[in-house]
N, C-alpha and C positions, 0 to 999 in steps of 0.2 A: 504494500500500500504506500503510495507516494503522498507525502504531506508537505505543503508549502511551509516556508519559514514562519509566515504569519500564523498558519494553522498550528504549527508546533508550539509557538509561543503561547497561543491560547490554551492548548492542551496542558501545558506545563504551569499555567497560572492558576492561582486560587480565586481570581476574580475575573470579571469580563473586561479584560484589558483592551480588547479591540473595540468593544462597544463604548468604553470610556473615551477612547481616542476619537471615535466618530462624533460623540456628543460635544467634545471640546471645540469642534469646528462649526458648531451651530446646528441648524435643523438637519436631522439625518435624512438621507435619501438612499435609494437603491444603489445608485452608482457609487456612493461613498462606501457602502457596506460591501458591495460585490468586488471592489478592487482588492480586498484582502484575500479573496478565494478565487482560484482559477476556474474557468468553466469546465464541464465534463469533456474529456478528451475524445472519446468515441461513443457518441450517443446512439441509442437503438430505440426506435419508435415502433410500437405495435400499432397495426391498423386492423380494424375489425368493425363489428357493430355491437351494440349493447347486449351483454349476456351471452354472446356467441361462444361456444366451446373452442373455437379455433381462432388463431390470430396469425397474420403475417407479421414479420419483423423487418422493418426497413433499417438497414445498417447505416453506419456513419458515412459510408461511401456510396449510398444509394442502392446497394445490393438488397435483394429480398430473400429472407430466410423462411423456409417452410420446414418446420421440425428440424431434421438433421441435414436437410439439403439447402443449397445456396444457389440462387439465380443471380447472375451477374449481367450487366449491360456493358457493351463495348461500342465505342464510337469510331467513325472513320473507316477508311479502307486502305490498308489492312486495319482490322479492328484493334483499338487500344482500350485497356480497362478503364472504365469510367472513374474519374477521380484518382487516377493512378499516382499522381504526384502530391496528393493530399491538399492541394490549394483550392479548397471549395468552401462554400458557405451553406449553412443549414438554417431552416426556419420552419414554423408551422403556419399553414394558411390562416389568415385573419388573426395571427398571433397566438392562437391556442387550440385550434381544431386538430383532431388526430389525422391530419392530412399533411404529411411532411413534404418539404421541398428542399432539394439539394441542387446547388448551382456550381458549375465548373466551367472554366474556359480552357479550350484546347485547340491549338493549331488555328487560331483566328476565328473560331466559332464559340459562342457562349451557349451552354446547355443548362436548361432548368428542368429537373425531374420532379413531377408532382404525382404522388401515389395515395390511394385511399382504398379502404375495404368496403365491400358492398354485398348485400344479400337481398333477395326478393322481399320487398316489404320491410326490409331491415329486421327480418325475423331470425332469431337464433336457431330456428329449426330448418332454415333453408341453406343450401350450399354457399360458402363464402368465396368471393372472388376479389382479386386485386386489379384495380384499373391504374394504368401508368401512362402518363403523357410526358414526352420529351419536347420541350419548346427550344428550337435551335435558332439562334440569332446570328446573322452574318455581320461581323464587325468591319468587314472590308468594303471596298468600293467596286468589287467585281462579284458576279455570281459564284456560289460555291456549292459543291455537292455535300450533302449530309447523309449519314447512314448510322442507324442504331441496330445492333445485333444482340440477341438474347443467347446467353450461354448457361450451362450448368457447371458449377464449380465443384470439384476440379473438372477440367474439360476433357472428360473421358467418355462422354456420351456420343454414340455413333449417330450418323444422320445429319440432315441439314439443320442449321440453326435459324430460327425465324428472325426476320429483319424487316425494317422499313427504311426507305430512303426518299430523299426529295432534293430538288434544286432550290437553294435559298438565294433569293435575289439580293443584290447589294443593299446593305443596311436594312434588310427585311428579316422575316422569320418564317419558319415552317414548323408544324406540329406533327409528331409521330406518336401513334397510340398502340398500346398493348393491353390485353386482358389475360390474367393468369388465374386459373382455378386453383383453389387450395388443394384439391385432389388432382394433382397435375398429371396430365397425359404426357409421360416422359418421351413419347415419340415425337411430340411437337412443342413441348414446354409452354408455349404461349400462343395466343391468337392475335393477329393484327386486326384492329377495328377502325371504324371511321370516326370523324370528328363529332357528328351529331350523337352517336352512341355514347362516347366518352363525356361530352359536355352535359348531356341530359343526366347521366348518372352522377356527375360531379355536382350539378345543381341540386339534385335530390339529396345527396349526402350532406352537402353544406347546410341545406335547410333542416335536415333531420337533426344534426348536432346542435345547430343554433336553437332550435325549438326545445330540445332537451335541456340544454345548459341555461336557457332563459327561465326555466321553471324553478320554483322553490326559493330557498334562501339565496340572496345575492350579497356579495361582499364588494364594497367599493372603498378603495384607498386612493391617496393622492398619486400613487405610483402605477402607471399603466402596466408596467411589466408584472407587478404583483397581481393586478386584476386579471391579467392573462394567465398567470401561473396557476391560480386556484382553479380556473376553468379547465386548463389542460389536465390538471391532476384529477379533477372530477371525471372528465372523459376517460382518463386512464383507469380510474377505479372501476368503471362499468365493464371494462374488458378483463378485470381480475375476477369477475363473477361469471361463472360458466353454467349454462343450463344443460344439465346432464340427466337424461332419463326422467325428465319432468321435475327435477330438483335443481335448486340454485346453490352452487358450491363456490366458495371463495378459493381461488387459486392465485395466490399473490405473486407479484414479480414478473408479469408478462413482458419479456424483452428488456426489463430493467430500463424503463422510460427515462 
């Protein structure tokens, strides 16, 4: 376990030395407190629907984990592992929804991966699917070819790997879409889908989570980041409850959000 110098100082102290330092600087803020503690290095985000017994896990590099298997995305031709150099950014759609976004720039093209879990009627009894969109933005002044290919890691699977490609106009963007069932057909890994299918499912999923998180007790603080954090944690908690044989069971730690 790696502990920062500030964290070690706090652990070795008999008082809240870090809190006292923050208070000496006036009104505390999230930024003042967060500077003492580094962010998580390799985040893992579960995507599913409320109470579903299954979850996909979106890795820190945009890969998708299904139990013991890992599905990777590679970009370009020849294919390069997505986020291979680690210089990428991560966020949640609208700041807190369980719809992770991973951004990475490679070879003059900017990629944004957006993934979410979906089941028919958002029922925990229906099969779970992952929907994935890659938005590819051309940063150059000439058209570029873009390609995203789906792989099983380690890459020992025989057969053709599914892919989508597009010509991206100068300073324009193109979207590439995939659907991955939780019970994967290993012969094809993923299905390529069209824009209307993906966008309609995204709109449904976004509205579903907003509706759920807008119910019940609401917590409002002066810090937008904290307001987003409790909503993200509430969504995560619903994926720690699994409906199994008609009973609701708590299975903590899905993907270690």
